[in-house]
C-alpha positions as CSV (number, residue, x, y, z in Angstrom):
1,X,-6.2,7.6,-20.4
2,X,-7.8,11.1,-20.6
3,X,-11.3,11.7,-19.2
4,X,-13.9,12.2,-22.0
5,X,-15.8,15.4,-21.9
6,X,-19.0,14.9,-20.0
7,X,-17.9,11.9,-18.0
8,X,-17.4,11.6,-14.3
9,X,-19.6,14.5,-13.0
10,X,-23.3,14.6,-12.9
11,X,-25.0,17.2,-15.1
12,X,-28.5,16.8,-13.6
13,X,-28.9,20.4,-12.5
14,X,-30.8,23.0,-14.3
15,X,-29.6,26.5,-15.2
16,X,-32.1,27.9,-12.7
17,X,-30.4,25.9,-9.9
18,X,-27.0,27.2,-10.9
19,X,-28.2,30.8,-11.1
20,X,-29.7,30.4,-7.6
21,X,-26.3,29.0,-6.4
22,X,-24.5,32.0,-7.9
23,X,-26.5,34.7,-6.2
24,X,-27.1,33.0,-2.9
25,X,-25.0,34.1,0.1
26,X,-24.2,31.5,2.8
27,X,-24.8,32.5,6.4
28,X,-22.5,29.8,7.6
29,X,-19.1,30.0,5.8
30,X,-17.1,26.7,5.8
31,X,-14.1,25.2,4.0
32,X,-14.7,23.9,0.5
33,X,-12.8,20.8,-0.5
34,X,-12.6,20.1,-4.2
35,X,-13.5,16.7,-5.7
36,X,-10.6,15.2,-7.8
37,X,-10.8,13.0,-10.8
38,X,-10.7,9.5,-9.4
39,X,-11.0,7.6,-12.7
40,X,-8.3,9.0,-14.9
41,X,-4.7,10.3,-14.5
42,X,-3.0,12.9,-16.6
43,X,0.4,14.1,-18.0
44,X,3.0,12.6,-20.2
45,X,5.6,13.3,-17.5
46,X,3.5,11.9,-14.6
47,X,1.1,10.4,-13.9
48,X,-0.6,13.2,-12.0
49,X,-3.9,13.9,-10.3
50,X,-6.1,16.6,-11.7
51,X,-9.3,18.4,-10.8
52,X,-12.3,18.4,-13.2
53,X,-13.8,21.9,-13.7
54,X,-17.0,22.8,-15.6
55,X,-16.3,25.8,-17.8
56,X,-18.8,28.0,-19.8
57,X,-22.3,27.3,-20.8
58,X,-23.1,24.7,-22.1
59,X,-20.6,23.3,-19.6
60,X,-17.4,21.7,-20.9
61,X,-15.5,19.5,-18.4
62,X,-11.8,20.4,-18.4
63,X,-9.3,18.8,-16.0
64,X,-6.7,21.1,-14.5
65,X,-3.7,20.9,-12.2
66,X,-4.0,23.2,-9.2
67,X,-1.5,26.0,-9.1
68,X,-0.8,29.6,-10.0
69,X,-2.5,32.9,-9.2
70,X,-4.9,35.3,-10.8
71,X,-6.2,33.7,-14.0
72,X,-6.7,30.0,-14.4
73,X,-4.8,28.7,-17.5
74,X,-6.7,26.6,-20.0
75,X,-5.9,25.3,-23.5
76,X,-8.3,26.9,-25.9
77,X,-9.6,26.5,-29.5
78,X,-11.7,28.7,-31.7
79,X,-10.8,31.8,-29.7
80,X,-11.8,35.2,-31.0
81,X,-12.5,38.7,-29.6
82,X,-15.2,41.3,-30.1
83,X,-13.6,42.5,-33.3
84,X,-14.2,38.9,-34.6
85,X,-10.4,38.5,-34.8
86,X,-9.8,34.7,-34.8
87,X,-6.6,33.7,-33.0
88,X,-4.6,30.9,-34.6
89,X,-5.2,27.4,-33.2
90,X,-2.3,25.1,-32.3
91,X,-2.8,21.5,-33.2
92,X,-3.4,20.2,-29.7
93,X,-2.9,16.5,-28.9
94,X,-6.1,14.5,-29.1
95,X,-5.6,13.6,-25.4
96,X,-5.3,17.2,-24.2
97,X,-7.8,19.0,-22.1
98,X,-8.9,21.7,-24.5
99,X,-11.8,24.2,-24.1
100,X,-13.7,25.0,-27.3
101,X,-14.7,28.7,-27.1
102,X,-17.1,28.3,-30.0
103,X,-19.3,26.0,-27.9
104,X,-19.8,28.6,-25.2
105,X,-22.7,31.0,-25.9
106,X,-21.7,34.7,-26.4
107,X,-24.3,35.9,-24.0
108,X,-24.9,33.7,-21.0
109,X,-25.4,34.0,-17.2
110,X,-22.2,35.1,-15.5
111,X,-20.2,35.7,-18.8
112,X,-21.5,38.9,-20.3
113,X,-18.1,40.6,-20.2
114,X,-16.3,37.8,-22.0
115,X,-15.5,39.4,-25.3
116,X,-15.0,42.9,-24.1
117,X,-12.2,41.7,-21.8
118,X,-10.7,39.7,-24.6
119,X,-10.8,42.9,-26.7
120,X,-9.0,45.0,-24.1
121,X,-6.3,42.3,-23.8
122,X,-5.8,41.8,-27.5
123,X,-2.1,41.1,-28.0
124,X,-1.5,38.2,-25.7
125,X,-1.1,37.2,-22.0
126,X,2.7,36.8,-21.7
127,X,3.4,35.8,-18.1
128,X,0.2,33.8,-17.7
129,X,1.3,30.6,-19.3
130,X,1.7,29.1,-15.8
131,X,-0.4,31.2,-13.6
132,X,2.4,33.8,-13.0
133,X,4.5,31.4,-10.9
134,X,7.3,31.3,-13.5
135,X,7.3,27.5,-13.9
136,X,7.3,28.1,-17.6
137,X,10.8,29.6,-17.4
138,X,12.2,26.4,-15.9
139,X,10.1,24.1,-18.0
140,X,10.9,26.1,-21.2
141,X,7.3,26.6,-22.1
142,X,6.5,29.2,-24.7
143,X,3.1,30.3,-26.1
144,X,0.4,32.9,-26.2
145,X,-3.3,33.5,-25.5
146,X,-5.9,35.9,-24.4
147,X,-7.6,36.9,-21.1
148,X,-11.3,36.4,-21.0
149,X,-13.9,35.4,-18.4
150,X,-16.5,32.7,-18.2
151,X,-18.4,30.9,-15.5
152,X,-16.7,28.0,-13.6
153,X,-18.3,25.2,-11.6
154,X,-16.5,22.8,-9.3
155,X,-17.8,19.9,-7.2
156,X,-17.6,19.6,-3.4
157,X,-18.7,16.6,-1.3
158,X,-22.0,18.5,-0.6
159,X,-22.9,20.2,-3.9
160,X,-21.6,22.1,-6.9
161,X,-20.3,25.7,-6.6
162,X,-20.6,28.1,-9.5
163,X,-18.7,31.4,-9.8
164,X,-19.4,34.0,-12.5
165,X,-16.9,35.9,-14.6
166,X,-13.8,33.8,-13.6
167,X,-10.5,35.2,-15.0
168,X,-9.2,32.8,-17.6
169,X,-6.0,32.8,-19.6
170,X,-7.0,30.9,-22.7
171,X,-3.9,29.7,-24.6
172,X,-4.1,29.2,-28.3
173,X,-0.5,28.1,-28.4
174,X,1.8,26.5,-25.7
175,X,4.7,24.2,-26.1
176,X,7.4,22.6,-23.8
177,X,10.9,22.6,-25.3
178,X,13.7,20.0,-24.7
179,X,17.5,20.3,-25.0
180,X,17.6,18.6,-28.4
181,X,15.4,21.3,-29.9
182,X,12.2,19.2,-30.0
183,X,8.9,20.5,-28.6
184,X,5.6,19.0,-27.4
185,X,2.3,20.8,-26.8
186,X,1.1,21.3,-23.3
187,X,-1.7,18.9,-22.4
188,X,-3.2,20.2,-19.2
189,X,-3.8,23.7,-17.8
190,X,-3.8,25.1,-14.3
191,X,-6.5,26.0,-11.8
192,X,-5.7,29.3,-10.1
193,X,-5.3,29.2,-6.3
194,X,-6.6,32.8,-6.1
195,X,-5.2,36.2,-5.3
196,X,-5.6,39.0,-2.8
197,X,-8.2,40.8,-5.0
198,X,-10.0,40.3,-8.3
199,X,-8.5,41.4,-11.6
200,X,-9.7,44.5,-13.3
201,X,-9.5,45.5,-17.0
202,X,-10.8,49.0,-17.4
203,X,-14.4,48.9,-16.4
204,X,-14.5,45.1,-16.3
205,X,-13.8,42.8,-13.4
206,X,-12.5,39.2,-13.6
207,X,-13.1,37.2,-10.5
208,X,-10.6,34.7,-8.8
209,X,-12.1,31.7,-7.1
210,X,-10.9,32.0,-3.5
211,X,-11.3,35.8,-3.2
212,X,-14.8,35.7,-4.7
213,X,-16.0,32.9,-2.3
214,X,-14.4,34.7,0.7
215,X,-16.0,38.1,-0.2
216,X,-19.3,36.2,-0.7
217,X,-18.9,34.8,2.8
218,X,-19.1,31.2,1.6
219,X,-15.6,30.3,2.9
220,X,-14.1,31.6,6.2
221,X,-11.1,33.3,4.6
222,X,-9.3,33.9,1.3
223,X,-7.0,30.9,1.8
224,X,-6.2,27.4,0.4
225,X,-4.3,24.2,1.3
226,X,-2.9,21.6,-1.1
227,X,-1.4,18.1,-1.2
228,X,-1.4,16.7,-4.8
229,X,-0.8,13.1,-3.7
230,X,0.4,10.3,-5.9
231,X,-1.3,8.4,-8.6
232,X,1.2,5.6,-8.6
233,X,1.1,5.0,-4.8
234,X,-2.6,5.6,-4.4
235,X,-2.5,8.8,-2.4
236,X,-5.5,11.0,-3.2
237,X,-5.2,14.7,-3.8
238,X,-6.5,17.3,-1.4
239,X,-7.3,21.0,-2.3
240,X,-9.4,22.9,0.2
241,X,-10.4,26.6,0.1
242,X,-10.8,28.3,3.5
243,X,-9.3,25.4,5.4
244,X,-6.9,22.5,5.5
245,X,-6.9,18.7,6.3
246,X,-4.8,18.3,9.4
247,X,-4.2,14.6,8.5
248,X,-2.2,15.8,5.4
249,X,0.5,17.4,7.5
250,X,2.9,15.3,9.6
251,X,5.0,16.9,12.4
252,X,5.8,20.6,12.5
253,X,4.4,23.0,9.9
254,X,6.8,25.6,8.7
255,X,5.4,29.2,8.5
256,X,6.8,31.6,6.0
257,X,6.0,35.1,4.7
258,X,5.0,35.6,1.0
259,X,7.2,37.9,-0.9
260,X,4.7,39.6,-3.2
261,X,1.0,39.7,-4.1
262,X,1.4,36.9,-6.7
263,X,1.8,34.0,-4.3
264,X,5.5,34.4,-3.8
265,X,6.2,31.2,-1.8
266,X,10.0,30.9,-1.3
267,X,12.0,29.0,1.2
268,X,15.7,28.7,1.8
269,X,16.9,25.1,1.0
270,X,20.0,24.4,3.0
271,X,20.7,20.8,2.2
272,X,19.5,17.6,0.5
273,X,20.2,14.3,2.1
274,X,19.8,10.7,1.1
275,X,18.9,8.0,3.5
276,X,17.0,5.0,4.6
277,X,14.4,4.7,7.3
278,X,13.4,1.7,9.4
279,X,15.5,-1.1,10.9
280,X,16.4,-3.0,7.7
281,X,19.5,-2.9,5.5
282,X,20.6,-0.1,3.2
283,X,21.0,-0.2,-0.6
284,X,24.1,1.9,-0.1
285,X,27.3,1.6,2.0
286,X,25.7,4.3,4.2
287,X,22.4,5.0,6.0
288,X,22.5,8.7,5.6
289,X,24.4,11.0,3.2
290,X,24.5,14.7,3.7
291,X,25.7,17.8,1.7
292,X,24.1,16.7,-1.6
293,X,23.0,20.3,-2.4
294,X,25.9,21.7,-4.4
295,X,26.6,24.6,-6.8
296,X,28.5,24.7,-10.0
297,X,31.9,24.7,-8.2
298,X,30.8,21.5,-6.3
299,X,30.6,23.5,-3.1
300,X,27.7,23.1,-0.6
301,X,25.4,26.1,-1.0
302,X,21.9,27.1,0.2
303,X,19.4,28.3,-2.4
304,X,16.0,29.9,-2.5
305,X,13.4,27.6,-4.0
306,X,9.7,27.8,-4.8
307,X,7.3,24.9,-4.2
308,X,5.4,25.0,-7.4
309,X,2.7,22.6,-8.6
310,X,2.7,24.2,-12.1
311,X,6.1,22.8,-12.8
312,X,6.7,19.0,-13.1
313,X,10.3,18.4,-12.0
314,X,12.9,19.2,-9.4
315,X,14.7,22.1,-11.0
316,X,18.0,22.2,-9.1
317,X,21.6,23.2,-9.7
318,X,23.4,20.9,-12.2
319,X,26.0,19.7,-9.7
320,X,23.2,18.8,-7.3
321,X,21.4,16.6,-9.7
322,X,24.7,15.0,-10.8
323,X,25.7,14.3,-7.1
324,X,22.3,12.7,-6.3
325,X,22.3,10.7,-9.5
326,X,25.8,9.3,-8.7
327,X,24.2,7.1,-6.0
328,X,21.4,5.9,-8.2
329,X,21.1,3.4,-11.0
330,X,20.2,6.0,-13.6
331,X,21.5,7.2,-17.0
332,X,21.7,10.8,-18.2
333,X,19.7,11.5,-21.4
334,X,20.9,14.7,-22.8
335,X,18.1,15.1,-25.3
336,X,15.5,15.0,-22.6
337,X,17.5,16.9,-20.0
338,X,16.5,14.1,-17.5
339,X,17.8,10.9,-16.0
340,X,16.2,7.6,-16.8
341,X,16.1,4.6,-14.4
342,X,18.2,1.5,-15.3
343,X,15.3,-0.9,-14.6
344,X,17.5,-3.9,-15.2
345,X,19.9,-3.0,-12.5
346,X,19.3,-5.0,-9.3
347,X,19.5,-1.8,-7.2
348,X,16.5,-0.4,-9.0
349,X,14.1,-2.7,-7.2
350,X,16.1,-2.5,-4.0
351,X,15.9,1.3,-3.8
352,X,12.4,1.8,-5.0
353,X,10.7,-0.9,-2.9
354,X,12.6,0.1,0.3
355,X,12.0,3.1,2.6
356,X,14.8,5.1,1.0
357,X,14.3,8.8,0.5
358,X,15.7,12.2,-0.4
359,X,15.4,14.6,2.6
360,X,15.0,18.3,1.7
361,X,16.1,20.5,4.6
362,X,14.6,24.0,4.8
363,X,15.6,26.9,7.0
364,X,13.0,28.4,9.2
365,X,12.8,31.6,11.3
366,X,15.6,32.4,13.7
367,X,15.5,30.1,16.8
368,X,13.5,27.4,15.1
369,X,14.9,24.1,14.0
370,X,15.1,23.2,10.3
371,X,12.1,21.8,8.5
372,X,12.7,18.3,6.9
373,X,10.6,17.0,4.1
374,X,11.4,13.4,3.1
375,X,10.4,12.3,-0.4
376,X,10.6,8.5,-0.9
377,X,12.6,7.6,-3.9
378,X,9.6,5.4,-4.9
379,X,7.7,8.7,-5.6
380,X,10.6,9.8,-7.9
381,X,10.0,6.9,-10.2
382,X,7.8,8.6,-12.7
383,X,6.9,7.8,-16.3
384,X,7.5,9.6,-19.6
385,X,5.0,8.7,-22.4
386,X,4.3,9.8,-25.9
387,X,4.8,12.3,-27.4
388,X,8.0,12.9,-25.3
389,X,9.2,9.3,-25.9
390,X,8.0,6.4,-28.1
391,X,7.5,3.9,-25.3
392,X,6.8,4.5,-21.6
393,X,10.1,5.2,-19.9
394,X,10.8,5.3,-16.1
395,X,12.6,8.5,-15.2
396,X,14.2,10.3,-12.2
397,X,12.8,13.9,-12.2
398,X,15.8,15.9,-11.3
399,X,16.3,18.5,-14.1
400,X,19.7,20.3,-14.0
401,X,18.8,24.0,-14.1
402,X,21.3,26.9,-14.2
403,X,18.7,29.5,-13.2
404,X,20.6,32.6,-14.5
405,X,18.4,34.9,-12.6
406,X,15.3,32.7,-12.8
407,X,13.9,30.7,-9.9
408,X,14.6,27.2,-8.7
409,X,11.4,25.2,-8.4
410,X,10.4,22.1,-6.5
411,X,7.5,20.9,-8.7
412,X,4.8,18.2,-8.6
413,X,7.5,15.5,-8.1
414,X,8.3,17.1,-4.8
415,X,4.8,18.0,-3.9
416,X,3.7,14.4,-3.9
417,X,5.3,14.3,-0.4
418,X,4.7,17.9,0.8
419,X,1.8,19.8,2.1
420,X,1.5,23.6,1.3
421,X,-1.0,26.3,2.0
422,X,-1.5,30.0,1.9
423,X,-3.5,32.8,3.6
424,X,-3.9,35.6,1.1
425,X,-5.2,37.9,3.9
426,X,-2.1,38.1,6.1
427,X,0.5,37.0,3.5
428,X,1.4,33.8,5.4
429,X,2.1,30.5,3.7
430,X,2.9,27.0,5.1
431,X,4.8,23.9,4.2
432,X,5.0,20.5,6.0
433,X,5.8,16.8,5.5
434,X,2.8,15.0,3.9
435,X,2.1,11.3,4.8
436,X,2.2,8.2,2.6
437,X,-0.7,6.0,1.6
438,X,-1.4,4.9,5.2
439,X,-2.7,8.3,6.3
440,X,-5.0,9.1,9.1
441,X,-8.8,9.9,9.0
442,X,-9.5,13.3,7.3
443,X,-10.0,16.2,9.7
444,X,-10.8,19.5,8.0
445,X,-9.9,22.6,10.1
446,X,-10.9,26.2,9.3
447,X,-8.4,28.9,8.3
448,X,-9.5,32.3,9.6
449,X,-8.4,35.6,8.3
450,X,-5.9,36.0,11.1
451,X,-4.6,32.4,11.1
452,X,-0.7,32.4,11.1
453,X,0.2,28.9,12.2
454,X,-1.4,25.4,11.6
455,X,-1.6,22.4,13.9
456,X,-1.4,18.8,12.8
457,X,-2.9,15.5,13.8
458,X,0.2,13.3,13.3
459,X,3.6,13.4,15.0
460,X,6.8,13.4,12.9
461,X,7.3,9.6,13.6
462,X,4.0,8.8,11.7
463,X,5.7,9.4,8.4
464,X,7.6,6.1,8.4
465,X,4.5,4.3,9.6
466,X,2.4,5.7,6.8
467,X,4.7,4.0,4.2
468,X,5.0,0.6,5.8
469,X,2.3,-1.2,3.8
470,X,4.0,0.0,0.5
471,X,7.7,0.1,1.2
472,X,9.5,-2.8,3.0
473,X,12.8,-3.0,4.8
474,X,15.7,-4.6,3.0
475,X,17.4,-7.6,4.7
476,X,20.1,-6.7,7.1
477,X,23.7,-8.0,6.6
478,X,24.1,-11.6,7.7
479,X,24.3,-12.2,11.4
480,X,27.3,-14.5,11.0
481,X,29.5,-11.5,10.0
482,X,28.4,-9.5,13.0
483,X,28.9,-12.4,15.4
484,X,32.3,-13.1,14.0
485,X,33.3,-9.5,14.5
486,X,31.9,-9.5,18.1
487,X,33.9,-12.7,19.0
488,X,37.1,-11.2,17.6
489,X,36.6,-8.0,19.5
490,X,36.0,-9.9,22.8
491,X,39.0,-12.3,22.5
492,X,42.3,-11.4,24.0
493,X,40.9,-8.5,26.0
494,X,43.1,-9.4,29.1
495,X,46.9,-9.4,29.3
496,X,48.7,-12.2,31.3
497,X,51.5,-11.5,33.9
498,X,53.9,-13.4,31.7
499,X,53.2,-11.2,28.8
500,X,53.8,-8.1,30.9
501,X,57.2,-9.5,32.0
502,X,58.0,-10.5,28.4
503,X,57.2,-7.0,27.3
504,X,59.6,-5.4,29.8
505,X,62.5,-7.6,28.6
506,X,61.5,-7.4,25.0
507,X,61.4,-3.6,24.9
508,X,65.2,-3.3,24.6
509,X,65.3,-5.7,21.7
510,X,62.2,-4.1,20.1
511,X,63.8,-0.7,20.2
512,X,66.8,-1.9,18.3
513,X,64.5,-3.6,15.7
514,X,62.5,-0.4,15.2
515,X,65.7,1.6,14.6
516,X,66.9,-0.9,12.0
517,X,63.5,-0.9,10.3
518,X,63.5,2.8,10.0
519,X,67.0,2.8,8.3
520,X,65.9,0.1,5.9
521,X,62.7,2.0,4.9
522,X,64.6,5.3,4.3
523,X,67.2,3.6,2.0
524,X,64.4,1.8,0.1
525,X,62.4,5.0,-0.4
526,X,65.4,6.9,-1.8
527,X,66.2,4.1,-4.3
528,X,62.7,3.8,-5.8
529,X,60.5,6.9,-5.6
530,X,58.1,6.6,-8.6
531,X,54.3,6.7,-8.7
532,X,52.2,3.6,-8.8
533,X,50.7,2.7,-12.1
534,X,47.1,3.9,-12.6
535,X,44.6,1.1,-12.8
536,X,43.6,0.1,-16.3
537,X,40.0,-1.0,-16.2
538,X,37.0,1.2,-15.6
539,X,36.0,-0.7,-12.6
540,X,39.4,-0.4,-11.1
541,X,39.4,3.4,-11.8
542,X,36.2,3.9,-9.9
543,X,37.7,2.2,-6.9
544,X,41.0,4.0,-7.3
545,X,39.4,7.4,-7.7
546,X,36.2,7.0,-5.7
547,X,35.3,10.7,-5.9
548,X,35.9,11.2,-9.6
549,X,32.7,12.0,-11.6
550,X,32.3,10.0,-14.8
551,X,29.9,10.7,-17.7
552,X,26.4,9.6,-16.8
553,X,25.8,8.1,-20.3
554,X,27.9,5.1,-19.3
555,X,25.3,2.5,-18.7
556,X,25.2,1.4,-15.0
557,X,28.3,3.2,-14.0
558,X,28.4,5.9,-11.3
559,X,30.7,6.9,-8.5
560,X,30.2,4.6,-5.4
561,X,31.6,4.3,-2.0
562,X,33.9,1.3,-1.5
563,X,32.0,-1.6,-0.1
564,X,32.4,-2.7,3.4
565,X,33.3,-6.3,2.6
566,X,34.6,-8.4,5.6
567,X,35.1,-7.0,9.0
568,X,38.6,-6.1,10.2
569,X,40.3,-8.8,12.3
570,X,43.5,-8.8,14.4
571,X,46.4,-10.8,13.0
572,X,46.1,-14.4,14.2
573,X,48.9,-15.6,16.6
574,X,50.1,-19.0,17.5
575,X,48.9,-20.6,20.7
576,X,52.3,-20.2,22.4
577,X,52.0,-17.5,25.0
578,X,54.7,-14.7,25.2
579,X,58.0,-16.0,26.8
580,X,60.9,-14.2,28.5
581,X,64.0,-14.2,26.4
582,X,66.6,-16.8,27.5
583,X,69.9,-15.2,28.5
584,X,73.5,-16.6,28.4
585,X,74.2,-15.3,31.9
586,X,76.7,-12.9,30.5
587,X,76.3,-9.2,31.2
588,X,75.3,-6.8,28.4
589,X,78.2,-5.8,26.1
590,X,78.6,-2.7,23.8
591,X,78.7,-3.5,20.1
592,X,82.1,-3.4,18.5
593,X,82.6,-0.5,16.1
594,X,83.6,-1.0,12.5
595,X,86.7,1.0,11.6
596,X,85.2,2.0,8.2
597,X,82.4,3.9,10.1
598,X,84.6,6.0,12.3
């Protein structure tokens, strides 16, 4: 369901009030948390949380995903410039969040430069389809639009905040492409997370939200923090300007340097692991599997990745997605470039209702331990809807991506379980584990201009606790198997004196037996040295070649580890204890030689 325009946010404020809000300067800067849409979710590859923004005058409520820098990206209709050039309109989906430029008055408070900026940028805004974070490269989004300005208002728990002349990339065309050649229109744009400075176009200035509020001394610093949460698991989103919610970060917070002025948040991903937390059983024959991050040659490899809320999927090397998928009940759909869950497979419920996870391991500064961010597999059970598919389809969001000079992205699927933030002033950014639905009480802390590190409320052990009311442990293997194994291990642990004596006498005979056995084995090997026949059935092949990769379009077949079955036991013996060999009383004799062997 898409929120209807005009619903969900009070409009009971006059233009005079908003104008007063625009020009006032706060003597007490404080962090500004955004209000999220709590009645509707968005996206035909989600569901995802979004933030309602009031754009233009009269106001139009448009929901946006947070992400990107400089201009906020919105889907537009009836766009034109000061030469009265009308830009072509794509046929947007009826459910899309589209801003109608014709409804915004040409001359209005805070937007007098609108058409002049559109004129100076006539010819398109290539590079601003995704807020300049290059998620469009990975998502195969193409389109065009114009830069303009308009007023924007967002809600906080205290009141509404209006900013004039906000930089807007208004798209008149934007489509996401799929491997089979099909395309679907974008349905939701992106709310910019700021920049170091406003944008300038000749004599005109286009504001960016966080920088404007910091310069106006309404927030303590030009900074932000974000946890997008999860619609399916009831985790609310959190976006704060000038501060962060310490309850949204669990354990250590990694500190990194930005690489450019465009919000270049990159971290070195050194491994992906698969595991299960808690004391229950495991849906696999292991409790933790490492070295799942692989390159095209199937070698382990570290890669540079960008946490990016403007991209939906986990854009990772092809071999990495294949390796992870080989342990899951999923099927590769070449036309979508995605894996879909086999919902009829018993392991589907086992995996997605248990505390199983993917663990993303990031390198930190020299001398610091790696940063681990665990994403429950339950969060990676997302839904494709129309127009991508005809009927709602559960999918696993690992998109094989041969970057070819582009960037690897960990999109919204990853950021459901991760906290990120940035200080534009000192070029620091942060990343940490985010909690599950059982989070702590919100505690908003100020980010100052010189803040370089963040503290948290919850220890790393809290992550497992935060998921306990949603994810449950699987039953452990039966206790009878364990007790049987214990009893066998304990039996026969001592050796009797008679057995020792028997071993001394029997060693001579045993040596002769070993010599004869070796001769027999050598002759048998020389007579028949041919390979064993390969197994015929597919099931036998997977056991015979446990490491071989098979096409993922074979329903419910993937490489697996051999099951553990029954425990190993010692060979059962008779109850008769070892005895000394009876002798004839004759002394030992040498064996008579055969004349043929001389």
